[in-house]
C-alpha positions as CSV (number, residue, x, y, z in Angstrom):
1,M,-40.7,28.7,26.6
2,A,-41.6,29.8,23.2
3,C,-39.4,32.6,23.1
4,C,-36.4,30.4,24.4
5,V,-37.2,28.0,21.7
6,A,-37.3,30.7,19.1
7,S,-34.0,32.1,20.3
8,L,-32.2,29.1,20.2
9,L,-33.6,28.5,16.5
10,L,-31.9,32.2,15.8
11,V,-28.5,31.0,17.7
12,R,-28.7,27.7,15.4
13,D,-29.3,29.8,12.2
14,W,-26.4,32.0,13.1
15,L,-24.1,29.2,13.8
16,A,-25.1,27.5,10.5
17,E,-24.3,30.7,9.0
18,C,-21.0,31.0,10.5
19,A,-20.0,27.3,9.3
20,T,-20.6,28.1,6.0
21,A,-18.5,31.1,6.3
22,V,-15.6,29.2,8.0
23,I,-16.0,26.4,5.2
24,Q,-15.7,29.0,2.5
25,K,-12.9,30.8,4.1
26,I,-10.7,28.0,5.1
27,P,-7.1,28.0,3.7
28,V,-6.1,25.1,2.3
29,V,-2.1,25.4,3.6
30,L,0.2,22.8,2.1
31,D,3.4,23.1,4.2
32,M,6.2,20.9,3.0
33,A,8.5,20.2,5.7
34,E,12.0,19.7,4.3
35,S,13.5,16.0,4.5
36,T,16.6,14.4,3.9
37,L,15.2,11.5,1.9
38,S,15.6,11.2,-1.3
39,D,13.1,12.4,-3.6
40,S,12.5,9.0,-5.3
41,C,10.8,8.2,-2.0
42,W,8.0,10.9,-2.9
43,N,7.6,10.1,-6.4
44,Q,4.9,7.6,-5.6
45,P,1.2,8.4,-4.9
46,P,0.9,8.7,-1.2
47,I,-1.1,6.3,0.7
48,L,-3.4,8.7,2.5
49,S,-6.4,9.7,0.2
50,I,-7.7,12.9,-0.2
51,G,-11.0,11.8,-1.0
52,E,-13.9,11.0,1.1
53,R,-13.0,7.2,1.4
54,R,-9.8,5.4,2.9
55,A,-7.5,4.2,0.4
56,G,-7.3,0.4,0.3
57,V,-4.2,-1.6,0.7
58,R,-4.2,-2.9,-2.9
59,D,-5.3,0.1,-4.7
60,T,-2.0,0.9,-6.0
61,R,-1.9,-2.2,-8.1
62,P,-0.8,-1.1,-11.9
63,T,-3.7,-0.3,-14.5
64,E,-3.6,-0.7,-18.0
65,F,-2.1,2.7,-18.3
66,D,0.9,2.6,-16.2
67,K,4.5,2.6,-17.8
68,G,6.0,1.7,-14.5
69,V,8.6,-1.3,-13.9
70,L,5.6,-3.5,-13.9
71,D,2.5,-3.3,-16.4
72,A,-1.0,-4.8,-15.1
73,K,-0.2,-8.0,-17.2
74,T,3.2,-8.9,-15.8
75,F,1.8,-7.8,-12.1
76,D,-0.8,-10.8,-12.2
77,A,1.4,-13.1,-14.3
78,I,3.9,-13.2,-11.8
79,E,1.6,-13.8,-9.0
80,T,2.4,-10.5,-7.2
81,D,-0.8,-10.7,-5.0
82,P,0.1,-13.6,-3.6
83,L,3.7,-12.6,-3.1
84,F,2.5,-9.7,-1.1
85,D,0.4,-12.3,1.3
86,S,3.5,-14.2,1.6
87,I,5.9,-11.7,2.6
88,N,3.6,-9.3,4.4
89,H,4.4,-9.1,8.3
90,T,3.4,-5.2,8.5
91,V,1.1,-4.6,11.7
92,T,-0.1,-1.2,10.6
93,H,-2.4,0.0,7.6
94,A,0.1,2.3,6.3
95,G,2.7,-0.5,6.5
96,Q,0.6,-2.9,4.2
97,S,-0.3,0.0,2.0
98,V,3.5,0.9,1.7
99,L,4.8,-2.8,1.1
100,Y,2.1,-3.4,-1.5
101,R,2.9,-0.1,-3.3
102,S,6.6,-1.1,-3.0
103,L,5.7,-4.5,-5.0
104,S,3.3,-3.0,-7.6
105,R,5.5,0.2,-8.3
106,P,9.3,-0.7,-7.6
107,A,11.7,2.3,-8.3
108,P,14.7,1.2,-10.1
109,N,16.9,3.3,-7.7
110,P,19.9,1.6,-6.8
111,A,21.0,4.0,-3.9
112,L,17.4,3.7,-2.0
113,V,17.8,0.0,-2.3
114,Q,21.2,0.0,-0.7
115,E,20.2,2.5,1.8
116,K,17.4,-0.1,2.7
117,Q,19.7,-3.0,2.9
118,E,21.8,-1.1,5.4
119,A,18.9,-0.3,7.5
120,L,17.9,-4.2,7.5
121,R,21.8,-5.1,8.5
122,E,21.5,-2.5,11.3
123,L,18.0,-4.1,12.3
124,K,19.6,-7.5,12.5
125,S,22.7,-6.6,14.5
126,N,21.3,-3.9,16.8
127,S,18.4,-5.8,18.8
128,G,17.8,-2.8,21.0
129,L,16.7,-0.7,18.2
130,R,14.8,-3.2,16.6
131,E,12.7,-4.3,19.7
132,A,11.9,-0.3,20.2
133,L,10.8,0.0,16.6
134,Q,8.8,-3.0,16.9
135,H,7.2,-1.6,20.3
136,F,6.6,1.7,18.5
137,I,4.8,0.4,15.4
138,E,2.6,-1.9,17.4
139,A,1.8,1.1,19.8
140,M,0.9,3.0,16.8
141,V,-1.9,0.7,15.4
142,P,-4.8,2.0,17.7
143,G,-3.9,5.8,17.0
144,E,-3.8,5.2,13.3
145,R,-7.1,3.8,13.4
146,S,-8.4,6.7,15.2
147,L,-7.1,9.0,12.9
148,Y,-8.6,7.0,9.8
149,Q,-12.0,7.2,11.9
150,L,-11.5,11.2,12.1
151,L,-10.6,11.8,8.8
152,Y,-13.0,9.3,7.1
153,G,-15.8,8.9,9.6
154,T,-19.7,10.0,9.4
155,F,-20.8,11.3,12.8
156,T,-24.7,11.2,12.9
157,G,-25.0,13.5,16.0
158,G,-27.2,12.8,19.0
159,I,-26.2,12.8,22.8
160,A,-24.3,9.5,22.7
161,I,-20.9,8.0,23.3
162,D,-18.7,8.5,20.0
163,N,-18.9,4.6,19.1
164,S,-19.4,2.6,15.8
165,R,-22.9,2.0,15.3
166,G,-22.0,-1.3,14.3
167,G,-24.0,-1.4,11.0
168,K,-22.7,-2.0,7.3
169,D,-20.5,1.3,7.2
170,E,-17.7,0.8,9.8
171,M,-17.0,4.3,9.7
172,E,-20.2,5.5,10.8
173,F,-20.3,6.6,14.4
174,S,-23.0,8.2,17.0
175,G,-22.1,11.4,18.6
176,Y,-20.4,14.3,17.0
177,G,-17.0,13.2,16.3
178,Y,-15.1,14.7,19.5
179,H,-13.9,11.3,20.3
180,Q,-12.5,10.5,17.1
181,F,-10.9,14.2,17.1
182,I,-9.1,13.8,20.4
183,D,-7.7,10.3,19.7
184,G,-7.2,10.9,15.9
185,T,-4.9,14.2,16.5
186,D,-3.2,12.6,19.3
187,F,-1.9,9.9,17.0
188,A,0.2,12.8,15.3
189,V,1.4,14.1,18.8
190,D,2.4,10.5,19.8
191,L,4.2,9.6,16.6
192,V,6.4,12.7,16.8
193,E,6.9,12.5,20.5
194,T,7.6,8.8,20.8
195,V,10.1,9.0,17.6
196,R,12.1,11.8,19.8
197,T,12.6,9.3,22.5
198,L,13.8,6.1,20.5
199,P,17.2,5.0,20.3
200,Q,18.9,6.8,17.5
201,P,19.7,4.7,14.4
202,Q,22.9,4.8,12.3
203,S,21.9,3.6,8.9
204,T,21.0,6.4,6.7
205,Y,17.7,5.0,5.7
206,L,16.3,4.9,9.0
207,R,17.9,8.2,10.3
208,S,16.1,10.1,7.4
209,L,12.9,8.4,8.3
210,F,13.3,9.5,11.9
211,D,14.5,13.1,10.6
212,A,11.3,13.4,8.5
213,I,9.0,12.6,11.2
214,I,10.7,15.1,13.6
215,D,10.4,17.8,10.6
216,F,6.5,16.9,10.6
217,G,6.5,18.0,14.1
218,N,7.4,21.7,13.0
219,S,4.7,21.7,10.4
220,R,1.5,23.6,10.5
221,T,-0.6,20.7,10.0
222,Y,1.0,19.0,13.3
223,A,0.2,22.3,15.3
224,L,-3.2,22.1,14.5
225,M,-3.4,18.6,15.3
226,R,-1.5,19.3,18.7
227,G,-3.6,22.1,19.3
228,P,-5.0,24.7,20.5
229,I,-7.1,25.8,17.6
230,Y,-8.5,29.4,17.3
231,L,-11.3,30.6,15.1
232,V,-10.0,34.3,13.9
233,E,-12.3,36.0,11.3
234,G,-13.3,32.5,9.8
235,K,-10.0,31.0,9.8
236,F,-8.2,28.4,11.8
237,K,-5.2,29.5,13.7
238,T,-2.5,27.8,15.6
239,R,-1.0,29.2,19.1
240,E,1.8,30.9,17.1
241,E,-0.5,32.6,14.3
242,K,-3.3,34.0,16.3
243,P,-3.0,37.8,17.5
244,R,-1.3,37.7,20.7
245,Y,-3.4,40.1,22.6
246,L,-6.6,39.6,20.9
247,P,-9.1,37.4,22.8
248,V,-10.6,34.8,20.4
249,A,-12.5,31.7,20.5
250,R,-10.6,28.5,21.3
251,F,-12.1,25.3,20.2
252,T,-12.6,22.8,22.7
253,P,-13.4,19.1,21.6
254,S,-16.4,18.6,23.9
255,M,-20.0,19.3,24.2
256,I,-19.8,21.0,27.3
257,K,-18.4,24.3,26.7
258,P,-17.9,26.8,29.8
259,L,-19.0,30.0,28.4
260,P,-22.2,28.8,27.1
261,I,-23.3,27.1,29.9
262,V,-22.4,30.0,32.2
263,L,-24.3,32.4,29.9
264,M,-27.2,30.2,30.0
265,V,-27.0,29.7,33.8
266,A,-26.8,33.6,34.2
267,I,-30.0,34.0,31.8
268,V,-32.2,31.5,33.8
269,G,-30.9,33.1,36.9
270,A,-31.7,36.5,35.9
271,I,-35.5,35.5,34.7
272,L,-35.9,33.9,38.0
273,Y,-34.9,36.5,40.0
274,F,-37.0,39.1,38.1
275,F,-40.3,36.9,38.3
276,Q,-39.4,35.7,41.8
277,N,-39.3,39.3,43.1
278,M,-41.5,40.9,40.7
279,L,-44.5,38.9,40.8
280,A,-44.0,38.2,44.6
281,S,-46.2,40.9,45.5
282,F,-49.1,39.7,43.4
283,G,-49.3,36.4,45.1
284,I,-47.3,34.1,42.4
285,S,-44.3,33.4,44.3
286,Y,-44.0,30.0,42.6
287,L,-44.1,31.2,39.0
288,G,-40.1,31.5,38.9
289,Y,-39.9,27.7,39.7
290,G,-42.3,26.7,36.7
291,I,-40.1,28.5,34.6
292,L,-36.9,26.8,35.9
293,V,-39.1,23.4,35.4
294,L,-39.4,24.5,31.4
295,A,-36.0,25.7,31.0
296,V,-34.4,22.3,32.1
297,P,-35.5,20.6,28.5
298,V,-33.8,23.6,26.8
299,V,-30.4,22.7,28.2
300,P,-29.9,19.4,26.0
301,V,-31.3,21.3,22.9
302,L,-28.6,23.8,23.6
303,L,-25.8,21.4,23.8
304,I,-26.9,19.6,20.5
305,A,-26.9,22.9,18.8
306,I,-23.4,23.6,20.2
307,A,-22.1,20.0,19.2
308,A,-23.8,20.1,15.7
309,S,-22.1,23.5,14.9
310,D,-18.6,22.2,16.4
311,R,-19.1,18.8,13.9
312,D,-20.0,21.2,10.9
313,S,-18.0,24.2,11.2
314,V,-14.8,22.8,13.1
315,I,-14.4,18.8,12.8
316,Y,-15.4,18.2,9.3
317,P,-13.3,21.3,7.7
318,L,-10.3,20.6,9.7
319,R,-10.2,16.9,8.7
320,K,-10.4,17.9,5.1
321,L,-7.8,20.3,5.5
322,F,-5.7,17.3,7.2
323,R,-6.7,14.8,4.4
324,Q,-5.1,17.5,2.0
325,S,-2.0,17.9,3.8
326,P,1.2,16.7,2.5
327,D,2.8,16.8,5.5
328,L,0.4,14.2,7.2
329,A,0.5,12.2,4.1
330,R,4.2,12.0,4.3
331,A,4.2,11.1,7.9
332,L,1.8,8.1,7.4
333,D,4.0,7.0,4.8
334,I,7.2,7.1,6.9
335,L,5.3,5.1,9.5
336,G,4.6,2.7,6.8
337,M,8.5,2.6,5.3
338,I,9.4,1.7,9.2
339,D,6.8,-1.0,9.4
340,E,7.7,-2.3,5.9
341,I,11.6,-2.5,7.0
342,L,10.4,-4.5,10.0
343,S,8.3,-6.7,8.0
344,F,11.3,-7.6,5.8
345,H,13.4,-8.7,8.8
346,R,10.5,-10.5,10.3
347,Y,9.7,-12.3,6.8
348,S,13.5,-13.5,6.5
349,L,13.2,-15.3,9.8
350,A,9.6,-16.9,9.2
351,F,10.7,-18.2,5.4
352,G,12.9,-20.8,6.9
353,G,16.3,-21.7,5.1
354,K,18.9,-19.3,3.7
355,M,17.8,-15.7,2.8
356,V,20.4,-12.8,1.5
357,L,20.1,-9.5,0.4
358,P,21.2,-9.2,-3.3
359,E,24.4,-7.2,-4.2
360,I,23.2,-4.3,-6.1
361,V,25.3,-3.0,-9.1
362,E,25.0,-0.6,-11.7
363,G,25.4,-1.2,-15.1
364,E,23.9,-0.1,-18.6
365,Q,22.3,-3.6,-19.1
366,H,20.3,-5.5,-16.9
367,S,21.8,-8.9,-15.2
368,L,20.9,-11.2,-12.5
369,S,23.1,-13.9,-11.1
370,V,21.7,-15.9,-7.8
371,N,22.9,-19.0,-6.2
372,E,20.7,-22.0,-5.3
373,A,17.4,-20.0,-5.7
374,R,14.1,-20.9,-4.4
375,N,10.7,-19.8,-5.3
376,P,9.6,-17.4,-2.8
377,L,6.0,-18.8,-2.5
378,L,6.4,-22.4,-3.2
379,A,9.8,-22.9,-1.0
380,R,8.1,-21.3,2.1
381,T,5.3,-24.4,2.0
382,H,7.7,-27.1,0.7
383,P,10.8,-27.5,2.6
384,D,12.3,-29.9,0.1
385,Y,12.0,-27.3,-2.7
386,V,14.7,-27.8,-5.0
387,P,17.0,-25.0,-6.0
388,N,18.2,-23.8,-9.0
389,D,21.1,-21.3,-10.1
390,I,20.0,-18.2,-12.1
391,L,22.5,-16.5,-14.6
392,L,21.6,-13.8,-16.6
393,D,24.9,-12.1,-18.0
394,D,26.3,-10.9,-21.4
395,A,27.0,-14.7,-22.2
396,G,23.6,-15.7,-21.6
397,R,21.4,-12.7,-22.3
398,L,19.0,-14.9,-23.9
399,L,18.3,-17.9,-21.7
400,V,16.3,-20.6,-23.5
401,I,14.5,-23.3,-21.4
402,T,13.0,-26.4,-22.8
403,G,11.9,-29.9,-21.4
404,P,8.8,-31.8,-20.7
405,N,6.0,-30.6,-19.3
406,S,5.8,-30.6,-15.2
407,G,9.3,-30.4,-14.9
408,G,9.6,-26.8,-13.4
409,K,10.1,-24.6,-16.0
410,T,7.5,-22.2,-15.5
411,A,8.2,-22.1,-11.7
412,Y,11.7,-21.3,-12.7
413,C,10.7,-18.1,-14.7
414,K,8.4,-17.1,-12.0
415,T,11.2,-17.6,-9.6
416,V,13.3,-15.3,-11.7
417,A,10.9,-12.4,-11.9
418,Q,9.9,-12.7,-8.2
419,I,13.5,-12.8,-7.0
420,Q,14.1,-9.7,-9.0
421,L,11.1,-7.9,-7.6
422,L,11.9,-8.6,-4.1
423,G,15.5,-7.6,-4.5
424,Q,14.2,-4.4,-6.2
425,I,12.2,-3.4,-3.2
426,G,15.0,-4.1,-1.0
427,C,14.0,-7.3,0.6
428,Y,15.6,-10.4,1.5
429,V,15.5,-13.3,-1.3
430,P,15.5,-17.1,-0.6
431,A,19.0,-17.8,-1.8
432,T,22.5,-18.5,-1.0
433,A,24.0,-15.7,-2.7
434,A,22.7,-12.8,-5.4
435,H,23.9,-9.8,-7.2
436,M,21.5,-8.0,-9.7
437,V,21.3,-5.0,-11.8
438,L,18.0,-3.5,-11.0
439,A,15.6,-3.7,-13.9
440,E,13.8,-0.7,-15.7
441,R,11.2,-2.8,-16.9
442,I,9.9,-6.4,-16.0
443,F,7.8,-8.0,-18.6
444,Y,6.1,-11.7,-18.5
445,Q,4.2,-13.0,-21.4
446,V,1.7,-16.0,-20.9
447,P,-1.0,-17.1,-23.2
448,E,-4.3,-15.6,-22.8
449,P,-6.7,-17.7,-24.9
450,G,-9.7,-16.2,-22.9
451,R,-8.7,-12.3,-24.1
452,L,-9.1,-12.2,-27.6
453,D,-9.7,-8.8,-29.2
454,E,-12.5,-8.4,-31.9
455,G,-11.2,-9.8,-35.3
456,M,-8.0,-11.0,-33.7
457,G,-7.3,-14.8,-33.0
458,R,-4.8,-16.2,-30.5
459,F,-2.1,-15.7,-32.6
460,G,-2.9,-12.0,-33.2
461,Q,-3.4,-11.6,-29.5
462,E,0.2,-13.4,-28.5
463,L,1.8,-11.3,-31.2
464,K,0.2,-7.8,-30.0
465,R,1.4,-8.6,-26.4
466,T,4.8,-9.6,-27.8
467,R,5.1,-6.3,-29.7
468,E,4.3,-4.1,-26.9
469,I,7.0,-5.9,-24.8
470,F,9.5,-5.3,-27.4
471,F,8.8,-1.7,-28.1
472,N,8.8,-0.9,-24.5
473,S,11.8,-2.9,-23.4
474,T,15.5,-1.6,-22.7
475,A,18.7,-3.0,-22.2
476,R,18.1,-3.1,-18.7
477,S,14.7,-4.9,-19.0
478,L,13.9,-8.4,-17.8
479,V,11.6,-10.1,-20.4
480,V,9.9,-13.6,-19.8
481,L,8.3,-15.2,-22.9
482,D,6.3,-18.4,-21.6
483,E,6.0,-19.9,-25.2
484,L,6.0,-17.9,-28.3
485,S,3.8,-17.6,-31.4
486,E,1.7,-20.7,-30.2
487,G,-1.6,-20.0,-32.4
488,T,0.2,-20.2,-36.0
489,T,1.8,-22.8,-38.3
490,F,5.0,-24.5,-37.6
491,E,6.9,-22.7,-40.3
492,E,5.6,-19.3,-39.5
493,K,6.4,-20.0,-36.0
494,M,10.0,-20.7,-36.5
495,E,10.6,-17.6,-38.6
496,L,8.9,-15.3,-36.2
497,S,10.2,-16.7,-33.1
498,E,13.8,-16.3,-34.6
499,Y,13.7,-12.9,-35.4
500,V,11.8,-11.6,-32.3
501,L,14.3,-13.5,-30.3
502,A,17.1,-12.1,-32.2
503,G,15.9,-8.5,-31.8
504,F,15.7,-8.9,-28.0
505,Y,19.0,-10.4,-28.0
506,K,20.4,-7.2,-30.2
507,L,18.3,-5.2,-27.8
508,G,20.3,-6.2,-24.9
509,A,17.5,-7.3,-22.6
510,S,17.7,-10.4,-20.2
511,T,15.2,-12.6,-22.0
512,L,14.1,-15.9,-21.1
513,L,11.9,-18.3,-23.4
514,V,10.1,-21.3,-22.5
515,T,9.6,-23.5,-25.6
516,H,9.3,-27.2,-26.5
517,N,10.7,-26.2,-30.1
518,H,13.9,-27.7,-30.1
519,E,14.4,-27.0,-33.9
520,L,14.1,-23.3,-32.8
521,C,17.0,-23.9,-30.3
522,E,19.1,-25.6,-33.2
523,R,18.7,-22.6,-35.5
524,L,19.5,-19.8,-32.4
525,Q,22.7,-22.3,-31.4
526,E,23.7,-22.1,-35.3
527,K,23.9,-18.1,-34.9
528,G,25.6,-18.3,-31.4
529,I,22.7,-16.7,-29.6
530,G,21.7,-18.0,-26.2
531,R,22.3,-20.1,-23.3
532,Y,20.3,-23.6,-22.9
533,L,18.9,-25.3,-19.7
534,Q,16.3,-28.3,-19.9
535,G,14.4,-29.8,-17.0
536,E,16.1,-33.0,-15.7
537,F,14.1,-36.2,-15.9
538,L,15.3,-39.5,-14.4
539,P,13.2,-42.9,-14.9
540,H,11.2,-42.2,-11.8
541,G,10.3,-38.7,-13.0
542,P,11.2,-35.0,-12.7
543,T,14.0,-33.8,-10.4
544,Y,13.0,-30.1,-10.9
545,R,16.6,-29.2,-11.8
546,L,17.5,-27.3,-14.7
547,I,20.6,-28.5,-16.3
548,P,22.4,-27.5,-19.4
549,G,21.3,-28.7,-22.9
550,V,18.2,-29.0,-25.2
551,S,15.5,-31.2,-24.5
552,R,14.0,-33.1,-27.5
553,V,11.3,-35.1,-25.7
554,S,8.1,-33.8,-24.3
555,H,7.4,-36.9,-22.0
556,A,3.6,-36.2,-22.8
557,D,3.0,-40.1,-22.1
558,R,4.1,-39.6,-18.3
559,V,2.2,-36.4,-17.7
560,A,-0.9,-38.4,-19.3
561,A,-0.4,-41.2,-17.1
562,A,-0.2,-39.1,-14.1
563,L,-3.8,-37.6,-14.8
564,G,-5.3,-40.7,-15.8
565,F,-5.4,-40.1,-19.5
566,S,-2.8,-42.3,-20.9
567,K,-3.4,-44.7,-24.1
568,E,-4.2,-47.5,-21.8
569,D,-6.8,-45.1,-19.7
570,V,-8.7,-44.4,-23.0
571,E,-8.7,-48.1,-24.3
572,K,-9.9,-49.2,-20.6
573,H,-12.5,-46.6,-20.8
574,L,-13.8,-47.6,-24.1
575,A,-13.8,-51.3,-23.2
576,T,-15.9,-50.5,-20.1
577,R,-18.6,-48.6,-22.6
578,R,-18.9,-51.6,-25.0
579,T,-19.8,-54.1,-22.3
């Protein structure tokens, strides 16, 4: 028995050396299948992580160092996270990640947006294609989960079923990863084979996505995932790559290996035969059966050694190769893009009310025209939401909004930014008609009293943000300034606001200003700059409609009364305290 154990230990050490050699020699092959999709689709970071952890859905949110369409402050100010939750009807992790990436990092590419709109129109008119794609996406969900388990799971070993241990780490599994390897690689095969059987779309966008998946089926990564996989001189080879007539080891994702088992049986049989015949003459006829009894426990030890070698020398290195494969990353992106388009369609049905695809026009300056625009967040839960028109054009490049508090000014500005963002990713918008020029940058400035730099008060902080926006804006930018220069004196505020707004006007950016300062409006009107809207108030309260004009009242008493803090409320409280 000791000899057998020693032999197994030698085998284990040899297998460990082989594993090290394989890991060192694995070539990281980065085959790029040609795709008919525009290169702009692939300028974004892939949703497949090359690290040890699966990327989260919201990992692509802008940082303070990003210079994309949205910066981090605007992303938060226009409530992009709640907007994602509102429009998200995806079913796959890839779909959620792609949709979130589209919102956080929209690309100002008119051709791409128009192609996505064309695909949405085809889905709306072709119920057969739409239903087939929905079934396809839903069928991919279990396989996608298995793929992530293969790519990012930890396999703890032991003779057990490859199930999750149910602990804190959802990616920790018993066994050696065979189950995850089979199901995870089957996902790639199912993805390609199912697309080949789907009805062929006519829209350029969907057809390009289909073609890109078919191209993935021609990649080396796909060949390795489809199998078989051969080990030749410490390297992984596909069926096409291995020497044609050279007998080489083939990886079998199972603990039960025919060749080692046959060799084990042959060795035990030979030992039994030897001892049974040689020692029978000495009257020790039952020694062989004793050896057999002692050899039985060696079998599971051998199986564990084989499985551990497979995990460390094959499964782990292969999954690293898969994680680093741009082909697989692109295939998952495409799955997410299909799911995203279906999500847009489902969102238009679930929202309620009129939804349209904006007409995308090209221009040297940003413009936005929307009829009966409703807020994508508020209107979904408030069927009686009051719509407003939006018009940002050459004549109204500077739009100044005045009026009392609680009249809908901020909601209007967020509606403008959110509709621009939805239209820019190819999605439906809540309106009766819309057309837009895609924005190179979208900026939204709000007061940040809680974020003051050292040695800089509120005014300095606001001015710093305004400066940042101005020097990064272009004629194709959309800028929203919710109050301006609030942390300074009236005269300084007037002078500063006047030259800043004139600067944005000369720059050509579409600029919205929310203000209570009607004196500033009068100065700008004297210069012939801007279009002016005010919140409409009736005797019973605000209508939440914006009408032409400049408001010269604040209705602060109305707001205070609604909050229970009017003059009468204060005097009543004081009278109560005296008694």
